[in-house]
C-alpha positions in Angstrom: -13.4 -29.4 20.2 -16.1 -31.6 18.6 -19.5 -31.4 17.2 -22.6 -31.9 19.3 -23.7 -35.4 19.5 -20.4 -36.9 18.5 -18.1 -38.8 21.4 -15.9 -36.6 23.3 -12.2 -37.0 22.1 -9.1 -35.4 23.3 -7.4 -33.7 20.3 -5.1 -30.4 19.7 -5.7 -28.1 17.0 -3.1 -28.6 13.8 -0.7 -25.8 13.7 -1.8 -24.2 10.3 0.6 -22.2 8.1 -0.2 -18.3 8.8 -1.0 -19.3 12.7 2.3 -20.9 12.7 3.8 -17.7 11.0 2.3 -15.4 13.7 3.3 -17.7 16.7 6.6 -17.7 15.6 7.1 -14.0 14.8 5.5 -12.9 18.4 7.5 -15.7 20.2 10.7 -14.5 18.5 9.9 -10.9 19.2 9.1 -11.7 23.2 12.2 -13.7 23.5 14.2 -10.8 21.8 12.9 -8.2 23.8 13.5 -10.4 26.9 17.2 -10.8 26.2 17.8 -7.4 25.2 16.0 -6.2 28.3 18.9 -8.0 30.3 21.6 -7.0 28.2 20.5 -3.1 27.7 17.6 -1.8 30.5 16.8 1.1 28.4 15.3 -1.1 25.4 11.7 -1.8 26.9 11.2 2.0 27.1 12.8 2.8 23.8 10.4 0.2 22.2 7.2 1.5 24.2 8.0 4.8 23.0 8.2 4.0 19.1 6.4 1.0 18.6 3.6 0.4 21.8 0.3 1.8 20.5 0.3 5.4 21.7 -2.7 7.5 20.7 -1.3 11.1 20.5 1.7 9.5 18.3 -0.1 7.6 16.0 -2.4 11.0 15.3 0.9 13.2 14.7 2.4 10.3 12.0 3.6 7.2 13.7 0.6 5.2 11.8 3.0 2.2 12.2 2.2 1.4 15.7 -1.6 0.5 14.8 0.4 -2.9 13.8 3.5 -3.0 15.7 2.0 -2.8 19.0 0.4 -6.3 18.1 3.2 -7.7 17.9 5.0 -6.6 21.1 4.6 -9.0 24.7 6.8 -8.2 28.0 5.0 -10.3 30.6 5.0 -14.5 29.9 1.1 -14.8 30.8 0.5 -12.2 28.6 2.4 -13.5 25.7 1.0 -17.0 26.4 -2.6 -16.2 26.7 -2.4 -14.6 23.4 -0.4 -17.2 21.5 -2.7 -20.1 23.1 -6.0 -18.2 21.8 -4.4 -17.6 18.5 -3.6 -21.3 18.1 -6.5 -22.9 19.4 -9.0 -20.7 17.6 -7.2 -19.4 14.8 -6.4 -22.7 13.2 -9.9 -23.6 12.7 -10.6 -20.5 11.0 -7.8 -20.9 9.0 -8.2 -24.3 8.0 -12.1 -23.3 7.1 -11.9 -19.8 5.4 -8.4 -20.1 3.9 -4.9 -18.4 4.9 -5.7 -15.4 3.3 -9.0 -14.5 4.9 -7.5 -15.4 8.4 -4.7 -13.1 8.0 -7.3 -10.4 7.0 -9.2 -11.3 10.1 -6.1 -11.1 12.6 -4.8 -7.7 10.8 -8.6 -6.4 11.1 -8.5 -7.0 14.6 -5.6 -5.6 15.3 -6.0 -2.6 13.9 -9.6 -2.2 14.6 -8.7 -2.6 18.3 -6.0 0.2 17.7 -8.4 2.7 16.4 -11.0 1.8 19.0 -8.4 2.4 21.6 -7.2 6.1 19.9 -11.1 6.9 19.6 -11.9 6.1 23.3 -8.6 7.7 24.7 -9.6 10.8 22.8 -13.3 10.7 24.0 -11.9 10.5 27.5 -14.0 7.4 27.7 -11.3 5.0 29.2 -7.4 6.2 29.6 -6.0 9.2 27.7 -3.5 9.9 24.7 -0.8 9.2 26.3 -1.2 5.8 27.6 0.4 2.9 25.8 -1.2 -0.3 24.5 0.2 -3.5 23.2 0.1 -7.0 22.6 -2.3 -9.0 20.1 -5.4 -9.2 22.0 -7.2 -7.2 19.6 -6.5 -10.0 16.7 -7.1 -12.9 18.9 -10.3 -11.4 20.2 -11.3 -10.8 16.5 -10.8 -14.6 15.9 -12.5 -15.7 19.4 -16.0 -13.9 17.9 -15.4 -15.0 14.2 -15.2 -18.5 15.6 -18.1 -18.3 18.2 -20.1 -17.0 14.7 -19.1 -19.4 12.7 -18.6 -22.5 14.7 -21.1 -21.6 17.6 -22.4 -25.3 18.1 -19.1 -27.0 18.5 -18.1 -27.7 21.9 -14.9 -27.0 23.5 -13.5 -28.1 26.9 -12.8 -25.7 29.4 -9.2 -26.5 30.4 -8.4 -26.7 33.3 -12.2 -27.5 34.1 -13.0 -31.1 33.1 -16.6 -29.9 31.4 -17.7 -28.7 27.7 -19.3 -25.8 26.6 -20.5 -24.6 23.3 -18.1 -21.9 21.6 -21.1 -19.5 21.3 -21.6 -19.3 25.1 -18.0 -19.3 25.7 -17.7 -16.4 23.5 -20.7 -14.8 25.0 -19.0 -15.2 28.5 -16.2 -14.0 27.2 -17.6 -10.6 25.6 -19.7 -9.8 29.0 -16.4 -10.2 31.6 -14.9 -8.0 29.1 -17.4 -5.5 29.2 -17.4 -5.7 32.8 -13.9 -4.9 33.2 -13.8 -2.3 30.7 -16.6 -0.6 32.3 -15.0 -1.1 35.9 -12.0 0.7 35.0 -9.6 -2.3 35.7 -7.1 -2.6 32.8 -9.2 0.1 30.9 -7.5 0.7 27.7 -6.6 -3.2 27.3 -9.9 -3.7 27.5 -11.2 -1.4 25.5 -9.1 -3.0 22.6 -10.5 -5.9 23.3 -13.6 -4.7 22.9 -12.5 -3.3 19.6 -11.1 -6.5 18.2 -14.6 -8.1 18.9 -16.6 -5.5 17.2 -14.1 -5.4 13.9 -14.0 -9.0 14.1 -17.8 -9.6 14.0 -18.0 -6.9 11.0 -15.6 -8.8 9.2 -17.6 -12.0 9.2 -21.5 -10.5 9.7 -20.8 -7.2 7.0 -18.7 -9.4 5.0 -15.3 -8.0 3.9 -15.8 -10.2 1.1 -12.3 -10.8 -0.5 -13.4 -12.3 -3.6 -15.5 -9.4 -4.3 -13.2 -6.7 -3.3 -10.5 -8.4 -5.5 -12.8 -8.1 -8.4 -13.8 -4.6 -8.0 -10.0 -3.6 -7.3 -9.0 -5.6 -10.6 -11.7 -3.8 -12.7 -10.5 -0.4 -11.1 -7.0 -1.0 -11.7 -7.4 -2.1 -15.6 -9.8 0.4 -16.1 -7.6 3.3 -15.0 -4.4 1.4 -16.9 -6.5 1.2 -19.9 -7.4 4.9 -19.4 -4.0 5.6 -19.1 -2.7 3.9 -22.1 -5.4 5.6 -24.6 -4.2 8.9 -23.0 -0.5 8.4 -24.1 -1.9 7.3 -27.3 -4.0 10.1 -27.9 -1.0 12.2 -26.8 1.6 10.8 -29.1 -0.7 10.7 -32.2 -1.2 14.6 -31.9 2.9 14.9 -31.3 3.1 13.2 -34.8 0.7 15.2 -36.6 2.2 18.5 -35.2 5.9 16.7 -36.2 4.3 15.8 -39.6 3.2 19.5 -40.3 6.2 20.8 -40.1 8.1 18.6 -42.3 4.9 19.6 -45.0 3.1 16.6 -44.4 -0.7 16.0 -43.4 -1.4 13.1 -41.0 -4.7 12.9 -39.1 -5.6 10.2 -36.1 -9.1 9.8 -34.8 -10.3 11.0 -31.1 -8.8 7.4 -29.9 -5.4 8.1 -31.3 -5.9 5.4 -34.1 -4.5 6.6 -37.6 -6.9 7.7 -40.3 -5.8 6.6 -44.0 -5.9 9.5 -46.3 -9.0 7.9 -48.3 -11.0 7.6 -45.1 -10.3 11.1 -43.3 -13.5 12.6 -43.1 -11.5 16.1 -42.8 -11.3 15.8 -46.6 -13.2 18.6 -48.3 -15.6 16.0 -49.9 -16.4 13.8 -47.3 -13.9 11.5 -48.0 -14.8 10.1 -51.5 -12.5 10.5 -54.6 -14.6 12.5 -56.6 -16.0 15.8 -55.9 -19.5 16.9 -54.7 -22.3 15.8 -57.1 -25.7 17.7 -57.6 
């Protein structure tokens, strides 16, 4: 890829940290399934039943399928296409926005595509709740639309075709093609997952799941709850200590925050805390 106006150069994207890990995990799972299938032919059915996305299974408690389906590939070109897209476009996003946000984007795409698939199946738009879906396409399509939004004016080469196209136009064509296939019912459920990945990827970048703000808000709530808990424990311990001391004929007092009140400062004394009696 290159920026508009720059001389055309042929270069490959780097293998960034999260991209490398995702490539490695997906490839390891693919090769393991390939090996196990040759050893034990029943393995694919077991994996599909338990780890592919099956809407009716998810709504009955198999929520892990919203994640696990995104790491399953049984066909070479399915695996190769997803991994190529993950590497070619994911590395640019990770380099620009960081590893954490890239992982968030990919995860949002996978889970969002799964949720979209479930909603579409139960709405009887495409497929049915018993149809299985698998593959990382939801996360890859989230990356694609994020790339188009952030690097829209960069030009990419349409390998194997020897011409360049701006990223925003490439993503636009991809969306139109995906919509066409989804509406035609060709591979219906899979294309609904693609659209879900596009939608949730767009929401992530545009609406801004802003990690910094989210983290700050979460930290504030966490520390607020933690401090409230500790204050409650202190008040509870103070009350217990008051009861304990009263059983031993000694009076000690704590304020509403659980802080000890010295006898001379105790407002519950009859003279208002002074050492002398009331004056008239």
